[in-house]
N, C-alpha and C positions, 0 to 999 in steps of 0.2 A: 465591653464594646466589641463588635464583630471585627475580626481581622480581615484585611483585604490583601489580594495577591499583589506582590511588589513588581515594579518595573525592573527586571533584572537581566533580560536578554537583549543583546545588541544585533546589528544588521548581519554580521558574519555568522552568529549563532542561528539566525533565522534562515539564512541561505543554507547553512549546514543542516538545519532541521529539514528543509524541503528536500535537499539531495540525499541526506542521510536516511530519512524515513523511506524514501522511494528505492534508492539503490541498495540492493541487498541480495537476498536469495533468489528473487524472482528472475533476474536476468540470467542466472545460472540454471536453475532447475526448470524454468519455463522454456528455455531455449530448446530443450529436448522435445517438449510437446509441440512447439511451433514447427520444428523440423518434421516431426511425425505427421502433423496435420497437413502439411504442404507436400508430403511425400519426398522430403529432402530437396525440394525446390528452393534453392537459396534466394533467388530473386523474389519469389513470392513471400518468403520468410522476412526479408528486408522490408518488403512492402507492408507486411503486417506490423512490424516495428514502427514504420513511418506513420501509418494510419493511427496506431495507438498513441504515438507521440504528438501528432497534430491534435487529436481529440483532447489529450491532457493539456497541451499548451493553450488551446482555444478556451477551454473551461477555466484554466488558471488565470488567463488574461481578464476574462469577465469578472471573476471573483476579485482580481486585483483592483479593478475599477471600483467594485463595491467596498473594498477595504479602505479606500480613500474617503468613503462617506459614512460607513457604519462601524461602530466600535463598542464592545461591551466586554463580555467574559469568554465568548467562544465564537470565533469568526463565522462558521457556517450557520450556527443557530441565530447569530445576530442578523445575517443576511436574510434568512428565512422570515424572521420577525419583521424586519424593516420592509420587505417586499410583499409577502403574502399575509402575514399576521401572526399574532402571539400563539394561537392554537396550532397552526402549521409548524411554527418554530418548535413548539413542544414535541410534536410528533417526530420531527427531524432529530431533535436531541435524544428522544427516547429510543429511536431506531439505532442511532449511533452508539448510545451507551449500552444497550442490551444485546444488539446483534453485531453491528459493524466493527466497532473497536475490539471487543473480546474475540470475535470469530477470526479476524485477520491477525490479531496478536498471537492467538494460539497456534495458528498455522506457521507464523514466523518462528515461534519457539521450537516447533517440531522441525522446521527447515534448518534452523541453526544446529539442532541436535543431529539431524540427518547428515550434515557435512562433517560434523565431529565424528560420527560413526564411520564415515568413509575413510577418514584419516587412520582410524584404529582398526579398520577391517571388521566392524561390527555390523550386524543386520540393521537395516534402516527402519524396520517396522516392528522390531522386537521390544521386549521389556526394557533393555538397556537404553534404547533410543528414547522411549517415552519417559524414562526416569531422568535422563539428561534434559529433556524438554521441560519437565517440571522444575528442575533446578534452575534452568535459565529463566523461566517465568518468575520464580521467587526472587532470584538475584536482580532481575530488571525492576521488579516491583519495589524491592528494598532500596535500590539506588534512587529511584524516582521519588519514593515516599519520604525518605529520610534526608536526602540532600538534593533538592532540585537544581542548585547551582552546579554541583558536581556532575549531575546527570547531563546538564547542558554542555559542560566541558567534555564529557565523555562523547557526546554527540558530535562535537566539532572534531575531536581526535579520530574517532572511528570513520568519519566522513573522509578525512584525508587518507587514512589507511586503506579504506575500501576502494578508493580510486586508483591506488597503486597497481593492483593486479589487472584492473580493467584497462588502464592506459598501456601498461607493459604488454599485455596480450594484443591490444589493438595495434601497437606499433611493431613489436617483434614478430607476432604471428602473421601479420600482413606481409612484412618484408620476407619472412621465410617462405610463405606461400607463393608469393610472386616469383621467388628464385627457384623453388622446387617444382612449381607447376600445380601445387595442391589447390590453390585458390581457383585457378582456371578449371581444374577438374571438378571441383564442387559447384562452380557456377554453371557448368555445362552438362553435368550428369545428374540425373534424378534417381533416387533410390526406388521409388514406386510412384504410381499414379495417385495424386491426392484425391480425396473424396470431394463430392460436389460442394460441400460446406467447408472445405479445408481452410480457405482464407478467413472466413468468419470465425471458425474455431481458433485459428491462430491469433486473430485480433483480440478475442476474449482472453486468451492466455496472456497476451502481451499486456492487457489491461491490468492484470494482477501485478506484473513487473513494474508497471507505471504508477500503480495506486499508492496513495499515502500522502501526497502533497497537500491535500485538503486538511490533513490532521495538523499541519503546521499552523493553521489558523486558530487552533485551540490555545495557543500561547498569546493570543491577541492582547489580552489584558496585562500580560507580563512582558510585553515587548516595548522597548524604548522607541519613541517616535513611531508608533505602529502604523500610522496613516501613510508614512513615507517608506518605512523599511519593509513592511509586509508585502506591498505590491511589487517592489523591486525584487524581493527575495523569491516571490512566486514566479515571476517572469524569467529572471535569470536562472533560477534553479531548475525549472522544468525544461528550458532550452538546453542546458548543460546535460541533463539526464538523457534526453533523446539522442543527442550527439554521441555521448559515451556509449550508449547501448548499441547503436548501429555500428560504430567503429569496433567495438568488442566482438560483435557477432561476425563481422567480416574477418577479424583477426583469428578467431577460432577456426573459421573455414580454411585458413592457411596452414593448419597444423595436422588435423586428422580428417579422414573421410567422413562425409555426412552420415553414412550408414553406421559408422562406429559411434558417433555422437548419439544417434537415435537409439542404438541398442544399449549403450553404456550408461546413459543418464549421468549421475554424479561421477561415476568412474570414468566416463568419457571426458568430462570437464577436467578431471584430475590428470588423465592421460595427455590432454591438450597442453596443460601447463608443463608437465614433465617433458613433453616432446620439445618444447621451446627452451626450457630453463634447466634441464637435466633432472634427475630423480630428486636430489636434495632440494634444488632450487624450486622445482615444481611443487614439492610438498610444503615448503616454506610459504610460497605464494598462496597455496590452498589454505594455509592457516590464516592468511590475510582475508580470504574469502569468508571464513568462519567469523572473523572479527567484524567484517562488513555486515554479515547477517545479524550479529548481536547489536550492532549499531542501529540497524533498522528496527530490531525488536525494542531497543531502548526508546526510539522515537515513537513507535506505536504505543508502547506502554505509557508514555507521557500523555498521549491523548486518552488512553484508556482510563488512567487514574483520574482524569478530569471529566469523564463522560457524564455521570449523573449529576456532577456539580453544576454543569452548564445549564441544567433546567432547575435544579434546586435553588440556584442563585436568583432565579426569577420567582421563587415561592411556589414552584410547581413540582409535581412528581411525588414519590413516596417520602415521607418524613423530610420535607425541605429544610427544616431547621437543623436536622442532624447532618444531612449530606451537603449542606452549604457551609458548614463549619470549617474554618481554616485554622489549623493548629498554630498557636502563637510562636512555638519554638521552631518548627520546620517550615512555616509559612506554606503549608500544603493542605489541600482538602483531604485529610487522611481517611475519613469515613468513606468518601467517594472512591478513594484509591483501593480500600479494602474490598468494597463491592466489585470494583473493576477486575481485580485479580481473581476473585471468586468466580466471576462470569467467564474469565479466561479459562479457568480449570474446567468448567462445564463444557465450553466449546471445544477444548482440547480432547476431552473424553468423547464428544460427538464426532470430531474429525477422525479420531482413531477408529471408532466403531463403524463409521460410514465409508471411509476411504482407504484405510490401511489394512483391513482384515476382511474376512467374509462378512458381508453387511449384517449388522445387528438390527438395523432399522427398516429393512425391507423397502417398501415404496418411498419411505421418507428419508432415503439416503441421497444426499446431494453434495456437490463440491462447495464447501464453506469457504474456500479460498477465492472463488470467482463470483458466485451469485450475489453475495452481499455487496460487492463492488458495482455490479451492474445495477443493483437496486438503488444505490446512492446516486447513480447517474439519472435514474428515473425520477428520483426525488428532486433533482436539480431543475427539472423542467418547469414547474410552476414558478420557481424563483426567477428563472430567466425571463419567462413571459411577463410577470408582473414588474420586473425591473425595466423592461422595454416600455411598458405602459406608463409607469410612474415617473421615471427620471427624464422629464422633458427638457431640462436645462442642459443635458449632455449633448455633445456633437453626434452626428449620425453614426460615425464609426464605433464609438463607445456605447451608444444607446441601442442601436439597431443591428449593425453589421456583425460585430463580434458576438453579442448574445444570440443572434440568429444562427451563426455558425456553431456555437456551443449547443444550442437547442437541437440542431440537426445531428450533431455528434452524439448526443444522448439518445436520440431515437434510434440511430444506427446501432449503438451498443445494445439496446434492448432487442432489436431484431437479430443481431448476431448471437446473443445469448440464447435465444429460442432455438435457432438452428444448431448451435453448438451443444446444448444440454438437453433438449427435448423435454420429456416428461419430468425430468428432475426439476425443471423450472416450476412446474405445478406443485410438486412436493414442497419446494422452498416457499412458494407463495402461500401455501396453507400454514406453514410454520410462522411466516411473516405476519399473516393475518391474525393468528392467535395472539402473538406478542403485541401487536398494535391494538387489538381489542382490549387486552388487559391494560395497556397503557391508557386507553380512552376511559376505562373505568376509574383508574387512579386520577386522571385529569379532572373528571367530574367531582371527585371528592376533594381535590386540592384547589380547584379554581375558585 
């Protein structure tokens, strides 16, 4: 008899999942890109964080309403099937399993290794960094595949740990900056003139830092009282994330000049912590940053290991009986997990060759940390439209107003990505199309 996923996660684990998956490396290493894109204009940078946060919260609210109505084995795929249909749900699941989950997870493995290398003064693009990234991938996979309950506890623990440096920097950095005048200096002095697409580029960068909350819906079938707990976790978690990010960004502005942050990248973030908390204290807090990245990696890996399972459980995709199998001992879809970590390795190889060294892929080099995220926003659009059409019993606010705001937000993200990435968008769309055509071929064989 086929095993089923158990109801093992509670409300606080769900909130920790939302916050823990999102809060991690993005707020640290994308802060540099946002400052650079806006020419060191702190006000415009904060606006980018605010716009990105509003987009995240509006979409999360709409999906939270859906979570009260639809439930099966993977939230986003459930919502796609209930609103648009089984075939579209398959394509959503296929994209998430083959591109989205492994691409973002591989970037997080590298980002975790990147901050580890900063601590030990190692190059962030060399063999040492990539070796550490591979070790982090394998370690996260092992934790999720062999002990899902322990992985959930690790997620809660790292969520608490990762908020410590953010809150401390937000409070202490702001206080120091107001006293020393650094905050005023950074708010009133710009490093350079931002380019015409600076704000749009900054918003797309912020989208990476905000992304991941939708992955929390992948534990839909394993969440106790999911119809109540998942919507609350999505709304509360996303609001906390936006607030923490903006406060942290202001806190950092009170410690070092914007030009130092723009030039230093990770070293700039390390200097900011050391300026406030001394050399030893700053280094210790930077260790917390690494732990926070690993917590995000753990949450992403949780979604990655369940990626192909979400469509195999519906009898679709390659070898559905194999990938829908749940191990009786670990209560995990182990075959799906193995495929997930293999795809992570493939995307890590691509990320290195396309972004960290002289490009190996020529025209087909694109930023796999941002474009898959924009794509998933594009895939939300039919879901929001059909939700507004079908759910006639809901009130105006939940059926029309919020889904419409979410819809506009998704369109904005697509426009912003075009101006931010240019022809790289075309390269990504070609790769995306090839993957989806292959998925269509498999669908015809399994349907």
